[in-house]
C-alpha positions, 0 to 999 in steps of 0.5 A, spaced: 699 537 736 691 539 737 688 544 732 681 542 735 681 548 740 685 544 746 691 547 748 696 546 743 703 544 746 708 547 742 713 543 746 710 536 746 714 530 747 719 534 752 725 530 754 727 536 758 723 540 763 727 547 764 724 549 771 724 556 774 731 557 776 731 560 784 737 565 785 739 569 790 741 575 785 734 575 782 731 582 783 724 584 786 718 581 781 715 588 781 709 587 784 706 592 788 704 591 795 697 588 795 691 593 794 696 598 791 694 598 784 686 598 784 683 592 781 676 594 780 672 589 775 673 590 768 668 588 763 670 586 756 668 592 752 664 589 745 669 594 741 675 590 743 672 584 739 672 583 732 665 585 730 664 579 726 665 575 733 659 572 737 660 574 745 667 575 748 670 569 745 676 572 742 679 576 749 677 570 753 681 565 749 687 569 750 686 570 757 685 563 758 691 561 754 696 566 758 692 563 765 694 556 762 701 558 761 702 561 768 700 555 771 705 550 767 711 547 770 715 550 765 713 557 762 714 557 754 713 564 750 711 560 744 704 560 744 703 566 747 707 570 742 705 567 736 697 569 738 699 576 740 703 577 734 697 574 730 692 578 734 696 585 733 697 584 726 689 583 725 687 589 729 693 594 726 692 591 718 690 597 714 687 592 708 681 590 712 684 583 714 680 579 720 682 574 725 676 570 728 677 567 735 675 560 731 681 561 727 686 563 732 688 556 735 689 552 728 693 558 726 698 558 732 698 550 732 700 550 725 705 556 726 708 553 732 710 546 728 713 551 723 718 554 728 719 547 731 721 544 724 725 550 723 729 549 730 730 542 728 732 542 720 735 549 720 738 551 727 740 544 730 745 542 725 749 548 726 750 546 733 754 540 731 760 544 732 758 548 738 760 546 746 758 552 750 752 555 751 754 562 749 756 558 742 749 555 742 746 562 743 751 565 738 749 560 733 741 561 734 742 568 733 746 567 726 740 563 724 735 568 725 739 573 722 740 569 716 732 570 715 733 577 715 734 581 709 740 586 709 739 592 712 732 590 714 733 590 722 730 596 725 730 597 733 723 602 731 720 598 726 712 597 728 709 590 729 715 586 728 716 584 736 713 577 736 715 570 734 709 571 729 713 576 725 719 571 724 715 565 723 711 569 717 718 568 714 718 561 714 714 555 710 714 548 713 720 546 710 724 552 713 724 557 707 722 564 706 716 566 704 717 572 699 711 576 700 713 577 708 717 583 710 724 580 712 725 584 718 724 584 726 726 589 731 730 588 738 725 584 741 723 580 735 730 578 735 731 576 742 724 573 743 726 568 737 732 566 740 730 565 747 724 561 744 729 557 740 733 556 746 727 553 750 725 548 744 733 546 744 733 544 751 726 541 751 726 537 745 733 536 743 737 535 749 741 541 750 739 542 757 745 547 758 740 552 755 735 551 760 738 557 764 738 562 759 734 568 761 731 575 758 734 581 760 731 588 759 733 595 760 729 602 759 731 601 752 734 595 750 733 587 751 738 581 750 739 574 753 743 572 760 746 565 759 745 564 767 740 569 769 745 572 774 745 579 771 753 579 770 756 582 764 760 576 762 754 572 762 750 577 757 749 576 750 748 581 745 744 579 739 741 585 736 748 588 733 748 588 725 756 587 726 756 579 726 763 579 729 760 582 735 754 578 735 753 573 741 759 576 745 758 580 752 757 587 752 764 591 753 765 594 760 764 601 758 757 600 754 755 596 760 756 601 765 752 606 761 744 608 760 743 602 755 744 597 760 742 601 766 749 601 769 749 594 769 743 593 773 738 591 768 732 587 770 733 579 769 726 576 767 723 570 770 720 565 765 713 568 768 715 575 767 717 573 760 709 572 758 708 579 761 713 582 757 710 579 751 703 583 753 707 589 754 710 589 747 703 589 744 703 596 740 696 598 737 699 603 733 695 603 726 699 606 720 696 608 714 701 613 710 703 618 714 697 618 719 698 614 725 692 612 730 691 607 736 686 601 735 682 602 741 680 594 741 687 592 741 689 597 747 683 595 751 685 588 750 692 589 752 689 592 758 685 586 760 691 582 759 696 586 763 691 586 769 690 579 769 698 578 770 698 583 775 693 579 779 698 573 778 703 571 783 710 574 781 708 575 774 710 582 773 716 586 773 717 594 774 716 596 767 710 592 766 707 595 772 709 602 769 706 600 762 699 597 766 699 604 770 699 608 763 694 604 759 689 604 765 690 611 766 688 612 759 682 608 760 680 611 766 680 618 763 676 616 757 678 610 754 678 608 747 672 607 742 674 605 735 681 609 733 684 615 736 689 620 733 696 619 736 699 625 739 705 628 735 709 629 741 707 624 746 711 625 753 716 619 754 716 616 761 717 609 765 718 604 760 723 598 757 725 595 750 719 592 749 715 597 745 708 599 748 704 605 746 707 611 749 702 615 746 696 612 750 699 616 756 696 622 753 690 619 750 686 622 756 690 628 757 694 626 763 700 623 765 703 617 768 702 616 775 709 616 778 707 614 785 705 607 782 711 606 779 715 608 786 710 603 789 713 597 784 720 599 786 721 601 778 725 607 776 721 613 772 725 617 768 725 620 761 727 615 756 734 617 753 734 620 746 
């Protein structure tokens, strides 16, 4: 794997290519009609960038990586999730940690190798007694959960939603780095298992995992074994009850709000890339004080607009997230750090965390019409 700035291929030496499944039950992509969402030129403000950096290399690197991923025959979340997680950690750290553009390729390449080694050395042996895709996904989830400290899972934990958070727990031999916080949120568990399934399919001959897809509702996420959206194909991963982990949600739960009444959105492989950008959280926490990293929020807007311009890369909740972040930008933007509103209204969203407070950063609320045009349902988040 190259560390010289060229694209590090997380799935080099592929034996299986998981191409996008075309199914009649796929929901609309969420892209509004052409011209609906204004795409005025958006320059990269200097305060998005690390002050130590020269020019826009930092933002352009992430933009180019996402563009390459969208053009690939098979879309993998590995590199983008690792990169976004590292960038988020750098911008939201309270200890002054910096990450330069020149650091990022080598960091991502190294951590991709660590994750692949964990799949090969730790997860793969667990599949020897498995036969069905559900059993394999269940084994992958169990392997992820063994890396978490008891009681450390939290749906609302900050900055624990990317593969970067999981790989921080690992060494090259698959052990635990004692200094790392052993925790993931809902999205962190799901994206880690999903990425593991892709590595197993591409590198280890488990082609029956090619059909695994991510599903999102307004406040939750899980996996579908075949992308059908049916309850019997759904796999719950984020319950702390090991006996229920890997099973399909119960019929009563499936019909409730958490699973969008059985009509949750099934993400295509391209849309998973968008979900990673949506999940970026620019909240900086220092004790009880919370602020927003203007640099990170601006970078999120840049990448969301890039995805909006790409074919079928967005989905309803992602368009709503773009509308909210863009509206905050248009009503004053972010310069440095902003204080977080103590009781920001909640609007259209999804399980993948995005900064709800940015809706009020400019003193306005989300433009509901943008969501309607994208065929998204805007409603207050259940409490």
